[in-house]
N, C-alpha and C positions, 0 to 999 in steps of 0.2 A: 388548571392547577396541576402541579406535578403529581404523579401516581405514587402511592405508598409501595414500599418494597415488596410486601406480600401479595400485591396485585399485579406485579409486572410480568412474572414469568409463569409458564406452564411447568408442572412438576415433571422432572426427568424420570423416565422409566426405561431402563436399558437392559437388554437381554445379551447374554454371553453364550456363544456356541464354541466349544473347544474343538480344535483340529489336532492333527498329529504333530509330534515333535515340538510341543510347547506353544504352537501357534493357536490363535483364537480369533473369533470375529465378534465385534460389538455392533449392535444396532438398536434403534429406538423401537419400542413396542407400539408406538403410535404410528399408524400408517400415514404416508404423505397424502394430503388432500389434493383435489383436482386443481389444476392450474391452466391458464390460457395457452394457446399455441404460439403466440408472439407477444413481445413487449408492447407492440402497438395497441393491443387490446386495452391496456391501462390508460394510454393517452386518449384513445377513443372514449373510454368510459368517463374520465374526468372532464374531458371537453364537453361531454353531453350533460353530466350531472352537476358540475361546478365550473361552467365555462369562464367565469370572471375571476376565479381564484388564482392567485399568483403561483405559478409553477416555479419560475426561476427569477432571480434578481442578481444584478451585477453592478458594480460601480461604474458610472460614466466618468468622463475626463474631469468633470466638475465635482466629482465625489458624491453626487446624488445617485440614488439607486435607479437603474433602468430595469423595468420589470416586464415579464411576458406571462400572459395567462395561459391556462391549459388550452383554451379554444384557439388563441392566437398561435400558440406553438404548433398545434395540429394543422391549422390552415397553412402556415408557412412551410411546414414539413412536407405536406402534400404537393405544394408548389415546387419545392426543391426536388422531390422525387420525379416530377414530370420533366423538369429541365435535365436531370441526370440521365433519364431514359432517352430524351430527345437528342442528347449528345452521344448516344450509343454505348453508354456504360453498361456493363453486364456483371454477373456474379464472378467473372474472372478478371475484372478490371476494378479493383477496390478503390475506395477514396482514402487517401493518406492525409492525416492531419498532423501538423508539426507544432502547433502552438498550445498554450495553456487553456484551461477551462474557460468557456465563454458561452453566452447565449447562442451566438451564431453556430458554434461548434455543436451544441446540443440539437439545434434545429437541423443542421446538416446530418447529424447522426440519425435522426428519425426519418429524414428524407431517404437516406440509404436503406433503412429498415423497410419502409413502405415499398421501395423499388426493388428490394431483394439484392442489394449491392453491399458487399462487406465493407464495414467501417473500420479503419485501421488508424487509431490514434497512436502517435509515436512520442516518446519522451522528448520534451523541448530541449533537454540537456544535450541530446545528440546533435542539435542544431546550434545551440547557443554557447555551450561549454566546451565542445569538442574543437580541436584544432585541425584534425585531418578529415573529419566527416566520414571516417571509415564505416562506422556502424550505420550511419544514416544512409550511405550509398548502398551498403549491403542490404538493408531493409528495402530500399527502393527497388533494387534489382530483383529481390525475392517477390515483392508484391506486383511489380509491373502495373502501377496505378494508372487509372484513367484520369484522375484529378488529384491535385495536391493543394491543400488549404493551409493558410496561416492567417491569423487575425491581423497582424501588423506586417505589411510588406517590407517596410524599411528594416525592421528588426530581424526578419528572416531572409533578407536579400542574399546573404552569403550562402545560406543553406539552399535557397532556390537555385542559385548558380551552380552549386555543387551537384545538385540533382539534375539540372538541365545538361550540364557537361557530361554527366554519366549516360546520357542518351537513353533514358528509361523508355520502355515500351515503344521503341523505334521513334522516339521524339514526339509521340502523339499525346502528350500530357498537357492538360490545361491547369494553369496556376491561378488560384483564386485567393483574394484577400478581402478582409472586411474594411480595411482602411490603409492609407499610406502606400499606394502602389510604388514599387521601387523604380527608380529612374533607369531607362534603357532596358526595361524588362516588360514583356507583354503579359498582363494579368487581366483577370475579370473581377469586377466588384461583386461581392457576395449578394448585394441587394438585388442584382439582376436575377438571382435564382429564386428569390422569394416573391417575385411578381406572379400574380395569378396566371396560370397557364391556360392554354386553349382547351376546348372540349376534347380535342384529339389527345392532348397530353393527359388530361384527366382519365380518359378511357385507357390509355397505355398504363397509367399507374394502377388502375383497377385490375387490369389483366396481370400485371407483374405481381401485385400484392396477393392475388389469388394463388400464386405459385409458392408464396412464402409459408413455411410451416415450422413445426418444432425443431426439425433438424437442419433448417437453413442456417448457413454460416452468417451470423449477424455481425460479429466483430472478429478482428484479429488483434490480439493483445500480445505485445512483445515482452518476454521475460529477459531480464538482464543476465540471468544465469550465473553460475559460479565460475565458469570458464568459457572461453570462446565467444562467439557472436550471438546476438539475441535470437531467440526462437519465437516464431509466430504461433501463438496458441489459438486454435479455432474455438470461438465461443458461439454456441448455437442459442437460439431462442429457448429451446428446452432447458439448457443448462441454467440460464438466468431466471427464467420464469419459475422453474421448480425450486431454485434456491430461495427466491423471495417467498414462495408459499411456505417453505420450511421455516423461514424466519418468522413469518406471521403466526405460525402455530406455536413457536417457542416464545414469542413476544406478543401475546394477545392484546396487550395494551395499545399496540400500534393502531388498532381499529377503533379505539375509543375517541381519539382526537387526531387530526392531521398533524404529523410531525413537522417540526421546524428545525433546520440545521444551518449553521454557518460553517462552511467547509472549504478547505484549501486543497484537500487531497486530490492528486491529479487523476483525470479520467483516463489517461493512458495506462493506469495501473488498476488492477482488479478491486482493490479496497475502495478507492474513490469512485471509479467508474461503474463498477458492478454492485458492490454492497451498498454504498451510500446513495448514489444517484438512483439506482433502481428501487431502493427502499422508499425514497421520497415519491417516485413515480407510482409505485404499486399502491401506496397508501394515501395518495392525493395530498401530499404535503407541499412544503415550500422550501427550496434550497437557495440560500444566499451564498453566491459564489465569492469566496474569500480570496482576494488577490494577494494576501500575505502568505508567508511561509515561515517555518521555524528556522529563521536565519537572521543575523543582525541586519538591520535596515529594512527588513520585511515583516518581522514579527509585530512591529508597531502597527502595521495595517490590520493584522489580525485582531489585535487588542482594540483598535478603533472600531472595527466592525462589531466585535462582541460588546462593546460599550453601548451600541445602538440596538442590537438584536439579541434578545435573550433566547437561546435555543432550547428546545425540549429534549434534544439529544446532542451530545457533543462527542465527536470522533477526532482522534489525533494519534500520533505516534509518540513514544516516550519523550523524544527530544522536544516535541511541540509543547507538551505539558510543562516540561522544565522551563521553557522560555516564557510561558504566560504566567507561571506561578508568582514571580516577583511582583508583577502588576496586581494580581489578586491580593497578595499579602500586604502590599503598600497602600491600597485604596479600598477601604471598607464599602464605599458606595458601589464601586465596580464589582467587588466580590458579591455583594448582595444581589445586584442586578444579574450577574452571570448565573447564579444558582436559583434565581427566582422561579424559573419555569422548567427547570431541568428534571427529567425523569431518571436519566442515567448518564454515566460517562463510559465510553468504550475506547479501549486502547488496543492497538494491533501492531503487527509486523515485528515486534520485539517485546521482550518482557519488560514490564514497568518496574523500575527499581523501587524497592520498598520505601526508601526515603521519599520518593516522589509520591507514592501512594499515600503515605501518612500526611504529607503536607497538603494534599488535596482533601483528604478527610477532615483535617483540622479547619480548613477554610469553609468546607461545607457545614460543619457543626457551628462555626461562628455565624454563618449566614442564615441557617434555617433550623438550628437546634438539633440536628440529626445528621448522621453520615449519609453521603450520597452513594447510591448503588454504582459500583464499578465492575465492569465485566469485559470479557474478551472472547475471541474465537480463534479458530485455526483453519487454515486451508491454503490455497495457492491459486495462481492464475488459471491453472488447469482444473480447478473445482468451482469456479465462478462466483465467489471465492470460498464460501463457507462450507467446511466439512464437519466441524464440531462447533458447539456453542456452549459458553459457560452460563446457561440460564439456571443458575443455582447460586445460593449465597456464597460470597468469597470474602476473605479478610486480608488477602495478599495475592500478589501476582504468582503465576506458575501454572495454575490449573487452566487448561484450554477448553474444558467443558466435556460434553458428551456428543455422540453422533447425532446429527440433525435427522429428523424424520426423512426416510427414503435413502439415507446414506449409510453404507456399511464401512466399518473400519476394521481391517485385518491387521492383527499384531503378530509380527513374524520375528522369532529370535534372530538377533544379529550381534555376535559377540556377547557382551554382557548386557545388551539392551534389547528392546523390542522395536523393530522398524514398523512404522505405520503406513498402511496402504489403503487406498480409497476406491470405492465403487458406488455408483449411483447415477441418477439422471443429470446430476450437476457436473459430471466429469466430462472433460473434453474428448471428442473422438480422435484428436491427434493434432499434429503440428502442420501448419500450412506449407504445402509443397516439400515436406520432409518426411517421407514415409519411413526412412531409416530411423529417425528419432522417435517416431510413433511406435514402431515395433519394440524399441528398447525400453519404452516408458511403462509398459504394462506386463504384469506377470501372466502365467498360464490361465489363471482364473478371471482375468479381465480387470484386476485391481491396478489402479495407477500407483506407481512406485514413487512416492514424493521425496524420500530420502531423509525424513525426520524421524526421530525416535520419541516414544512415549511410554508411560507406565501408569497403571491404575493408582489413584490416590488411596484406594482401599480395595485390596484384592478380593475381599468378600462381598463388596457392594459396588458394582461398576457404575451405578447411577450417581456416585459421588465424584465422578469425573476422572479425566485423564490429565496427568502431569506431563508437560512438555519436557523432554529429556535430551534436547540438543539435536544437532545434525549428525547423522550417522557418519557421513563422509568427513566431517571436521574433527571428530574425536581421534585421539592418538594415544599411543603407549609411550611411557617413559622407559628408559633403559632397564628399570627395575621390573618391567613387564606390567606395570599398573596402568590401567586406562584412565585418561583424563577427559572429563566431560567439559568440552570447550564452552558450550553455552552457559553452563552453570557457573564456571569460574569467571567468565567475562562479566555476566550480570552482577555477580557478587562483588567483583573488583570495582566496577563502575559505581555501584552503590556505596561501597566503603570509602571511596575517594571523591565522592560527589561534592561539588560540581566541577572539580579540576579536570577530571577525565571526561572528555566528550565521547570518546569511544576507545576501544582497545582491541588488540589482536593477541591471542594466546599462543605462546611458543613452547617448545619442549619436546617435539617429536624426536625420538631416539636420543634424548638428552637425559641427564639425571634430575633436572629441576624444571619447574614451570617458570616462564618469564612472560613479560608483557611488552609489546610495542604500543605505546600510548599516543593517541591523538588528543592533545590538550585543548581545553576551551580557552582561546586567547583572551576573551573579555574577562573571564574569571581570574586567569593568571595575572592580568594587568591590575585588577582590583586588589588581589592579595598582595602583590608586590608594591602597591602604591604608585604604579607607573601610569603614564598616559596610555589610553587604549591603542594608540597608533605605534606604540613601542614594538620593534621587531620581535617576532616570536622566539628567535634563537637567544635573544637577550633575556626574555621573560622566563624561559624554561631553565636558565642557569641561575635564576634568582634563589638565594638561600631560603627565603621564607616560603616560596612556592614549593621547592623540593622538600622542605621540612614538613609542610602540611600534607603533601602527597604521601610521604613515607609514613607519617603518623596514621593516616587512614588505612593504608595497606598493612601496616604492622598490627593494627587493631583487628583487621580481618584475619590475618595469619594466626592471631591468638585464639581464634575460634575454629581454625582448620586443623583437623586431626591427622592428616597424612600428606605424603608427598604429592598425591594426585589432586590436591586442592591448594596447597601452600604456594604462594608466589615468592620466588627467591630473588628475582632481579628484574629491573625495568629500564626502559629508555623512553624519555619524552621526545617525540619526533617533532620536527619543525616544518616538514613538507606535508601539505594537506593531501588527502586521498585524491587520486587521479581518476576521472571518469573514463578517459581514453584508455587507461591501462586496466580498466574494469575493476578498480579498487573500490569504487563506490557506485551505488545505484542512483537513479534519478531522485529517489526519496531520501537519500543520505545514509543508506544502510551500508555498513562495511562488509566487503567480501573478504573473509578470512584467508581463503586460499590464494587469491590474487595478490593480496598484500604480502603474504609470506614469500611468494615467488618473486615478486618485483623487488622486495627489500631484503633479499637473502643476505646481503652484506651486513645489514643491521642485526640480523639474527646471529650471524657469526661474531660480530662485535660484542653482542650481548653475552655470549658464552666464551669469549676468547681467553679469559683468565688474565689478561694484561690490564694495566691500569688505565682504563678508558674513562675519561672525565664525564662522559654523558651516561655511563652505566651506573645505576644506583642499586647497591646490594642491600637486601633486606635480611637482617639477622634474626 
């Protein structure tokens, strides 16, 4: 049964230590408890205590669930470790993974962990959505992998060829697939790696694992970054194990019953791969791998999975909640099933619009007679990922919580804001083969400089949480000298004009007024216009009804805005989607403000040109 709200969280107790020049440090008064040296400890534990419990489940081609138990996962992972070592892989020849979440990928990950070989999952978008493979080839050259894996060889054939032609690691790379070996390309079937190894292989694994410890490089996770090429963030066992221990102390309910999640979030990203996957592992739960995504044509798979499996925790990004809400609202039986076993909802990576928050609450009340607990956290790939957690009652988005046990947050004045910096066992030692980036990322006291801003919800009581205050690097000044909080304006605008606006970029640097470059939601625009969903987007954004509804929402927002630093004066509905090759969008669909403004500088000029541009809407 779901846990009641008052039994979910530990009570936050936060200490503040003032520094010079307005800076201060926040930390939990609760000490971080002991944690194991490696993530393999948890797999060993559950394989011994609950050998037959389902660890992972994924849809097979016939849509039935293929499952693997804790004991079977461990047995196969040890076999994989033996084969990797037998092939001569070492800590300097990582395993590179190109494809989406899968049981085979998870087994391969643990094979790497037991063998002491770094596991490097890469965004599938770099293989499947890119045209030039520039980021993929850059990552391959940086890693010099000993093995490259993709679940479906046909699907990733072009990416395999791009990497083979790049002559990585002097050509000594083995390509491995779970199925569909590409024609004319030599690959190994992954099943060969899970065959029981010889006694010699088992002995080699035992020797290699004895060398694995808290500071071993377990994973290399690549950040999309705001500019330039991806950075490989070293993730040690200490980072991930300490983070899960901190979560367990803040969420004591996790140890009362094994958690169950249905999750699409990619394992190449820290939210899905570290927070969610490791949470299931640490607490002996079950993860149903969701092959859907918050995108047209794919969200239907998510909804199908949720109709079958009632999760105890549900994780998603704001766009994901927006896309499943219509199904919850239209089908009471689905709504009741979804909320029947749910302890809490967790959103991350972007602020949840208040309209979405209220729609979720309304459905929870209809299903169970009470609101559902909704919470969030804050962190980065470099913090494995959680640095703060909102383990306190919330009634709206915005508060990112308080420092996790063992983590310190230093608040440093930066303009009219406080920049947040992080120190703790969960923080990366640096970037893979990029000492220059590592040196730039830390201050003199060893705090990681994340680039986000925050402020206390209550200056007199730090235990009431930190409010996210945007990216320091994104905020700008108008010509009046007034600072604009980009994050706040963006979230408010998206909420005001929901659901027409899928995302937006805030303009106005060295201008007199704030503007928006808007990525519209094509399906919503078609519905509002009464047009076929296949109608070209440039036709939809010119529709009078669509433009009228957008202006009405933003005008209502402006009526509540008190000054030029929040009032939106002009907007353009764009017809070209964000480009991953141009770094405008990350693999999870988050918009890169700086990259969009740089690439679409002509649209910014048109927005402020003062001429009669038909695509520019002026808000009076």
